[in-house]
C-alpha positions as CSV (number, residue, x, y, z in Angstrom):
1,M,124.8,-103.2,163.2
2,T,125.0,-104.1,159.4
3,T,123.0,-107.2,159.8
4,V,119.9,-105.2,161.6
5,M,120.5,-102.4,159.1
6,R,119.9,-106.0,155.8
7,M,117.2,-106.8,157.9
8,L,115.9,-103.7,157.7
9,Q,116.3,-103.6,154.0
10,V,113.7,-106.5,153.5
11,V,111.4,-105.8,156.1
12,V,111.0,-102.7,154.1
13,M,111.3,-104.6,150.3
14,V,108.6,-106.9,151.7
15,I,106.2,-104.1,152.6
16,A,106.6,-102.4,149.1
17,A,105.9,-105.5,147.4
18,V,103.0,-106.4,149.5
19,S,101.9,-102.6,148.8
20,L,102.1,-103.1,145.1
21,N,100.7,-106.7,145.3
22,G,103.7,-107.8,144.8
23,K,104.3,-106.1,140.8
24,W,105.4,-103.0,140.1
25,V,103.2,-101.1,138.4
26,A,103.9,-98.5,135.3
27,A,102.8,-94.4,136.1
28,H,100.5,-94.7,132.9
29,E,98.8,-97.2,133.9
30,V,95.0,-96.5,134.7
31,H,92.0,-98.8,136.3
32,H,88.4,-98.1,134.4
33,V,86.0,-99.4,136.6
34,V,83.2,-100.1,134.4
35,G,80.5,-98.3,135.2
36,G,81.6,-96.9,138.6
37,D,79.9,-97.0,141.8
38,H,77.3,-98.9,139.8
39,G,79.0,-101.5,138.0
40,W,78.3,-103.3,135.2
41,D,74.6,-103.3,135.5
42,G,71.2,-102.5,132.6
43,Q,70.6,-100.1,134.7
44,T,73.3,-97.1,134.2
45,D,73.8,-95.2,130.8
46,L,77.5,-96.8,129.5
47,V,77.4,-93.9,126.8
48,S,77.9,-91.3,130.2
49,W,80.6,-93.7,131.6
50,L,82.0,-93.9,128.2
51,S,82.1,-90.2,126.8
52,G,85.7,-89.2,127.3
53,R,87.1,-92.0,128.8
54,S,90.3,-93.2,126.9
55,F,92.0,-95.9,126.9
56,I,95.7,-96.9,126.6
57,V,97.9,-100.6,126.5
58,G,98.9,-101.1,130.0
59,D,95.5,-100.2,130.9
60,K,92.6,-102.6,132.9
61,I,89.4,-102.5,132.8
62,W,87.4,-104.1,135.9
63,F,84.0,-105.1,135.2
64,A,81.7,-105.7,138.7
65,Y,78.6,-108.4,138.1
66,S,75.9,-109.8,139.4
67,A,75.3,-114.0,138.0
68,A,72.4,-113.3,137.7
69,Q,72.8,-110.7,135.1
70,G,75.4,-113.4,133.7
71,S,78.3,-113.8,132.4
72,I,80.4,-110.9,130.1
73,A,81.4,-112.5,126.7
74,E,84.5,-110.9,124.5
75,L,83.3,-110.7,121.1
76,K,85.4,-110.6,117.7
77,S,83.7,-108.3,115.3
78,K,82.0,-104.8,115.1
79,E,79.5,-107.1,113.3
80,E,79.2,-109.8,115.9
81,F,79.1,-106.6,118.6
82,E,76.4,-104.8,116.6
83,A,74.3,-107.6,116.4
84,C,74.6,-109.1,119.6
85,D,75.7,-112.3,118.4
86,L,77.2,-114.4,121.2
87,S,77.2,-117.5,119.2
88,N,81.5,-117.8,119.1
89,P,83.1,-115.8,121.9
90,I,86.6,-115.2,121.8
91,R,86.2,-115.1,125.9
92,M,83.4,-115.5,128.6
93,Y,84.0,-114.1,131.6
94,T,82.2,-115.3,134.7
95,D,83.8,-114.3,137.8
96,G,81.3,-111.0,139.0
97,L,84.6,-109.1,139.5
98,D,86.9,-109.8,135.9
99,S,90.1,-107.2,135.5
100,I,91.1,-107.3,131.7
101,S,94.5,-105.9,131.5
102,L,94.8,-103.8,127.7
103,D,97.8,-105.1,126.6
104,G,97.0,-104.3,122.4
105,E,96.0,-101.0,120.3
106,G,92.6,-101.7,118.5
107,I,89.0,-101.9,119.1
108,R,87.4,-105.0,121.7
109,Y,83.8,-105.4,122.1
110,F,82.1,-106.7,125.3
111,A,78.9,-107.4,125.9
112,S,76.6,-109.1,128.4
113,S,76.0,-112.8,127.5
114,N,72.7,-112.6,128.1
115,P,71.0,-111.8,125.0
116,E,68.2,-109.7,126.3
117,N,70.6,-107.5,128.2
118,C,72.8,-107.0,125.3
119,K,70.0,-105.8,122.6
120,N,69.0,-103.6,125.5
121,G,72.9,-102.1,125.7
122,L,74.2,-103.9,128.1
123,K,77.5,-104.1,125.6
124,L,80.9,-102.0,126.0
125,P,83.6,-101.4,122.7
126,V,86.9,-100.2,124.0
127,E,89.4,-98.8,121.6
128,V,92.4,-98.7,122.8
129,G,95.6,-96.8,122.0
130,H,99.2,-96.5,122.2
131,G,101.0,-94.3,124.6
132,S,99.2,-91.0,125.3
133,P,95.6,-91.3,126.2
134,T,93.5,-90.1,123.2
135,V,89.8,-89.2,124.0
136,T,86.8,-91.3,122.6
137,A,84.5,-89.8,121.2
138,V,80.7,-90.9,121.3
139,T,78.7,-89.9,118.0
140,Q,74.9,-89.8,118.1
141,S,75.1,-93.0,116.1
142,S,77.1,-94.6,118.8
143,V,74.6,-93.4,121.4
144,Q,71.8,-95.9,119.8
145,A,74.3,-98.7,119.1
146,L,75.7,-98.7,123.1
147,A,72.0,-97.8,124.8
148,T,72.3,-98.3,128.2
149,A,74.7,-99.7,131.1
150,P,77.0,-98.7,133.3
151,T,77.2,-95.1,134.3
152,S,79.2,-92.7,136.6
153,P,83.1,-92.1,135.7
154,S,85.4,-94.7,136.7
155,C,86.3,-95.1,140.1
156,A,89.9,-95.1,137.5
157,A,93.1,-95.2,139.9
158,H,96.6,-94.4,139.3
159,F,98.8,-96.3,140.9
160,S,101.5,-94.0,140.2
161,G,101.9,-92.4,143.7
162,G,102.3,-95.4,145.7
163,F,105.3,-96.6,143.5
164,A,106.8,-93.0,143.9
165,L,106.5,-93.7,147.7
166,S,108.0,-96.9,147.7
167,F,110.5,-96.3,145.6
168,I,110.9,-92.9,148.3
169,V,111.6,-95.9,151.3
170,L,113.5,-97.8,149.3
171,W,115.5,-94.7,148.7
172,L,115.9,-93.5,151.8
173,C,116.7,-97.6,153.5
174,Y,119.6,-97.1,151.1
175,V,120.9,-94.2,152.2
176,V,120.8,-95.3,156.0
177,V,122.6,-98.4,155.2
178,Q,125.0,-96.1,153.3
179,T,125.4,-93.9,156.5
180,V,126.0,-96.7,158.8
């Protein structure tokens, strides 16, 4: 009987690991889909999407875009960002669906690799705070700098529910094994 219970434990742990995509996710991690349902697109309003949104260390941002719009460049400085100087990016994102971990505090600058799209506002400054999220204010002067790009609220998902469910399943297995 104990062999059956141990096999049950293994099966439940494998199911839990698969449901979490093979990794344990912190309760505070938020996934921000840039531009929400519209993705990284020059026809949407990035200022509205960014307004009131906060980013903290451990969050992820997702860029979904078509190859026709070009790739996404991560830039080093505010000056490069404002001038759409794409000559020396930190990194290029080219997959069409890119997940970027926000693993440190500070401001990160993302822009369309297409100079015209960048100059038309397809760019995003991401201010990353530590610990409790702080809301990033979007001022009138930043509206002009950001112009237009992805809009609508993000499909940000908290993965704490999946983690809690997995924890409960594992705890129940432990209780069952202990009572047998």
